[in-house]
C-alpha positions in Angstrom: 0.0 0.0 0.0 1.3 3.5 -0.8 1.3 6.3 1.7 0.5 9.9 0.6 2.3 12.8 2.4 1.6 16.4 1.3 4.6 18.7 1.4 5.0 22.5 1.4 3.2 24.0 -1.7 4.9 26.4 -4.1 3.9 30.0 -3.7 3.6 32.5 -6.5 2.2 36.1 -6.5 -0.5 37.8 -8.5 -1.9 41.3 -8.6 -5.4 42.2 -7.5 -6.9 42.6 -10.9 -9.1 39.5 -10.5 -10.8 40.9 -7.4 -14.5 41.7 -8.0 -16.1 44.3 -5.7 -19.8 44.7 -4.8 -20.2 47.7 -2.6 -23.4 49.5 -1.6 -23.7 53.3 -1.5 -22.8 54.9 1.8 -25.8 56.0 4.0 -25.4 59.0 6.1 -27.4 59.6 9.3 -27.2 62.8 11.4 -29.0 62.6 14.8 -31.0 65.6 15.8 -30.3 67.4 19.0 -33.2 66.6 21.3 -32.1 68.9 24.2 -32.4 72.6 24.7 -29.1 74.3 25.4 -30.5 75.4 28.8 -31.1 71.7 29.7 -27.5 71.0 28.8 -26.3 73.8 31.0 -28.4 72.4 33.9 -27.0 68.9 33.4 -23.5 70.4 33.4 -24.2 72.2 36.7 -25.2 68.9 38.3 -22.0 67.2 37.1 -19.3 69.9 37.2 -18.1 69.2 40.7 -17.2 65.7 39.7 -14.6 67.2 37.3 -12.6 68.7 40.1 -13.2 66.2 42.8 -10.0 64.9 44.5 -9.7 61.2 45.3 -13.4 60.9 44.3 -14.9 62.7 47.3 -13.0 66.0 48.0 -15.1 68.4 46.0 -14.8 72.2 45.7 -17.7 74.5 46.4 -20.2 75.0 43.5 -19.6 78.7 43.3 -15.9 78.1 42.8 -16.5 76.3 39.5 -17.1 78.8 36.7 -18.8 78.0 33.4 -16.6 79.3 30.5 -18.2 78.1 27.3 -20.1 75.4 25.4 -19.7 73.9 22.0 -21.8 71.6 19.9 -20.0 69.1 17.7 -20.8 65.8 16.1 -19.0 62.5 16.7 -18.9 60.1 13.8 -19.4 56.3 14.0 -19.3 53.7 11.2 -21.4 50.6 10.8 -20.2 48.3 8.1 -20.9 44.7 7.1 -18.4 43.0 4.7 -17.7 39.6 3.2 -14.8 38.2 1.3 -14.8 34.9 -0.8 -12.0 33.3 -2.7 -11.9 30.1 -4.8 -8.2 29.3 -5.6 -5.6 26.7 -6.4 -2.3 26.1 -4.6 0.7 24.2 -5.9 1.7 21.1 -4.0 4.0 18.0 -4.1 2.8 14.6 -3.0 5.4 12.0 -1.9 4.4 8.4 -2.4 6.2 5.5 -0.7 7.4 2.8 -3.1 8.6 -0.8 -2.4 12.4 -1.1 -2.7 12.3 -3.5 -5.7 10.2 -1.2 -7.9 12.2 0.3 -10.8 9.5 2.5 -12.4 6.0 3.7 -11.7 3.6 4.8 -14.4 0.8 7.1 -13.4 -1.3 9.2 -15.7 0.7 8.0 -18.7 3.8 9.4 -17.1 6.8 7.4 -15.9 8.4 8.1 -12.5 11.7 6.7 -11.2 11.8 6.1 -7.4 14.4 7.9 -5.3 15.7 7.1 -1.9 13.8 8.8 1.0 15.4 12.0 2.3 14.0 11.3 5.8 16.7 8.7 6.4 14.2 5.8 6.4 15.0 2.7 4.2 12.4 3.0 1.5 12.0 4.5 -2.0 9.6 7.2 -3.1 8.3 9.1 -6.1 7.1 12.8 -6.0 4.1 14.1 -8.0 3.6 17.8 -8.5 0.0 19.1 -8.7 -2.5 21.6 -7.6 -5.1 21.6 -4.9 -8.4 23.6 -5.2 -9.7 25.3 -2.0 -12.3 27.9 -1.0 -12.2 30.4 1.9 -14.7 32.9 3.2 -14.4 35.6 5.8 -17.1 38.0 7.2 -17.1 41.0 9.5 -19.7 43.3 11.0 -17.9 46.3 12.5 -18.9 49.3 14.5 -16.0 51.8 14.5 -15.1 55.2 15.8 -13.5 58.0 13.8 -10.0 56.5 14.4 -11.0 53.1 13.0 -11.1 51.5 16.4 -13.9 49.3 17.8 -16.6 51.6 19.2 -18.5 51.3 22.4 -22.0 50.7 21.1 -23.6 52.2 24.3 -22.3 55.6 23.2 -24.5 55.5 20.1 -28.0 56.3 21.2 -31.2 55.8 19.3 -32.5 59.2 18.2 -34.5 60.9 15.4 -32.5 61.5 12.3 -32.4 64.7 10.2 -34.3 64.5 7.0 -31.6 66.6 5.3 -28.3 65.3 6.7 -26.2 67.1 4.1 -27.8 70.4 5.2 -26.9 69.8 8.9 -23.4 68.8 7.9 -22.9 72.0 6.0 -24.5 74.2 8.7 -22.4 72.9 11.6 -19.3 72.4 9.4 -19.1 68.7 10.3 -15.9 67.1 9.1 -17.0 64.1 7.2 -15.1 60.8 7.1 -13.0 60.1 4.0 -15.0 58.5 1.1 -13.6 55.0 1.4 -12.7 55.1 5.1 -14.8 52.2 6.2 -14.3 50.2 3.1 -10.5 50.2 3.5 -10.8 49.2 7.1 -13.0 46.1 6.5 -11.1 45.1 3.4 -7.8 45.2 5.3 -9.4 43.0 8.0 -11.0 40.2 5.9 -9.8 40.4 2.3 -6.6 38.5 2.9 -5.4 36.1 0.2 -3.8 32.8 1.3 -0.1 33.0 1.3 0.2 29.8 -0.7 -2.1 30.4 -3.6 -0.9 29.8 -7.2 -4.0 30.9 -9.2 -7.4 32.3 -8.5 -10.7 31.1 -10.0 -13.1 33.6 -8.2 -12.4 36.4 -5.7 -15.2 38.6 -4.4 -15.2 41.4 -1.9 -18.7 42.6 -0.9 -20.0 45.3 1.4 -23.7 44.9 2.0 -24.1 47.7 4.6 -22.2 50.9 5.2 -23.6 53.7 7.3 -21.9 56.7 8.9 -23.8 58.1 12.0 -23.0 61.6 13.2 -24.2 61.9 16.8 -24.3 65.3 18.7 -22.1 66.0 21.6 -21.8 69.1 23.9 -18.4 70.1 25.1 -18.7 72.3 28.3 -15.7 74.2 29.5 -15.3 74.9 33.3 -12.7 76.6 35.4 -11.9 76.3 39.1 -11.5 80.0 40.1 -9.6 79.0 43.3 -6.9 76.9 41.6 -7.2 78.2 37.9 -7.6 74.6 36.9 -9.7 74.1 33.7 -11.5 70.9 32.6 -13.9 69.8 29.9 -17.2 68.0 30.4 -18.7 66.1 27.4 -22.4 65.3 27.3 -24.4 63.2 24.9 -26.6 65.6 22.8 -29.4 63.1 22.8 -29.5 61.9 26.4 -27.4 64.6 28.2 -25.5 61.7 29.8 -21.8 62.3 30.7 -19.3 60.7 28.3 
């Protein structure tokens, strides 16, 4: 009986011209501010002492903490769902153990001459070069912040969305994320070719969902008039919760 042992495949490189992409259009959501600025100021008054507390409980007097300014800005988050599929061949060599008295082996109308084993064992072998066909698939659903890092989902609150997001973006001069920001991130994560491929039959990169959510934040600036120390308090523009 012969014994088949797969050895290391031969690796070659190809460009990415065979990659087919199916990418949906980006959806933009801008959450509306549900809170009146006065309510934001009141929320800040309730929380401002926490900013200057020492060791968690030594707090200054309320009248020592002075409100300086407030600023509304929008924090972007990305929701994207991607999939990568590849159907490919890799080169390989199969080593077949042969009885010592065998002089020739004919397979597929080709003649092979046995050689001694390189492993040090006392038997003969022949080597057959070929290709193996495999498929691989990778998926990713990602929620990311503006730096491309995994976002804390709890920071993204449900809220009414503006019917004209582009108008709000222009009005508040919101800095939009680059055009292919989220596509490049998910592609780098999942669209990874096997290192040992030799040729590709099918290769598809698909993005079925891509949404950028701009959610409002209020940045409140306070100063301790006794120590001149200044700190920033950030509140969610939907819930007024401290962030």
